[in-house]
C-alpha positions, 0 to 999 in steps of 0.5 A, spaced: 499 500 499 502 506 498 501 513 501 496 515 496 493 509 497 492 510 504 489 517 503 484 515 498 477 513 500 475 506 498 468 503 499 470 499 505 473 506 508 466 509 507 462 503 510 467 504 516 465 511 516 458 510 516 458 505 522 462 509 526 459 515 525 452 512 526 455 509 533 458 516 535 451 519 534 448 514 538 453 514 544 453 522 544 445 522 544 445 517 549 441 512 545 442 505 548 438 502 543 441 505 537 448 503 540 446 496 541 444 496 534 450 498 532 454 492 534 454 485 529 451 479 532 458 476 532 461 482 535 467 481 540 470 485 545 478 485 546 478 488 553 485 489 555 489 490 562 490 486 569 482 486 572 477 482 573 473 484 566 479 483 561 479 478 556 476 477 549 469 477 549 466 473 544 459 474 542 454 481 542 450 478 548 457 477 552 461 483 550 454 488 552 455 484 559 462 486 560 460 493 558 454 493 563 459 490 568 464 496 567 459 501 567 456 498 574 463 498 577 465 506 574 458 509 573 462 511 566 460 517 562 462 519 555 465 526 556 466 527 549 469 524 542 475 527 541 476 524 534 474 519 529 479 515 525 477 512 518 482 507 514 481 501 509 480 496 514 478 499 521 475 505 524 476 508 531 474 513 536 478 517 541 474 518 547 474 521 553 470 518 559 469 520 566 470 514 571 467 514 578 468 509 584 468 510 592 467 518 591 472 520 586 472 521 579 477 521 573 477 522 566 481 518 561 482 518 554 480 511 551 482 509 543 476 504 541 478 500 534 473 497 530 473 493 524 466 493 520 462 487 517 455 488 514 455 495 516 456 493 523 461 494 528 465 487 528 470 487 534 472 492 539 479 493 541 479 498 547 486 501 549 486 506 555 491 511 557 492 510 564 491 502 564 494 501 571 489 506 573 483 503 570 485 496 573 485 499 579 478 501 578 475 495 576 479 491 581 475 488 587 476 492 593 473 499 592 475 506 591 481 509 587 486 514 589 486 518 582 492 521 580 493 529 581 492 531 574 487 527 572 482 528 578 477 532 578 
């Protein structure tokens, strides 16, 4: 692939752009049904880290269950979508989320990478800006002590 190829839109990149844009809009709008409708039935969540929820979670139901568990543990909320990226094979969202735990809050940036199949999100790889912090929040045992610059 040449540099020129990377910069040109392709039918695949346009399908990826549409799928990522639809998902981002549903997330910003707080449209849970719209979010769920964006996931392929064969969706697989790749959740990194060293915490009880980390791992590969195949199947839409299993992935949604893990995402619900993360929200239950953290009361996570989307602060904003920082950027959207689209390539010939995958798209991505760089997002800022706020996590709460034990009376503390912290904002973190997360990179979510998605390939698309049949116009739907097929996989998601979650890369956290501060993985050790996220692991601490998701570990059993309670509150976290947010570092100075990330805490609010």
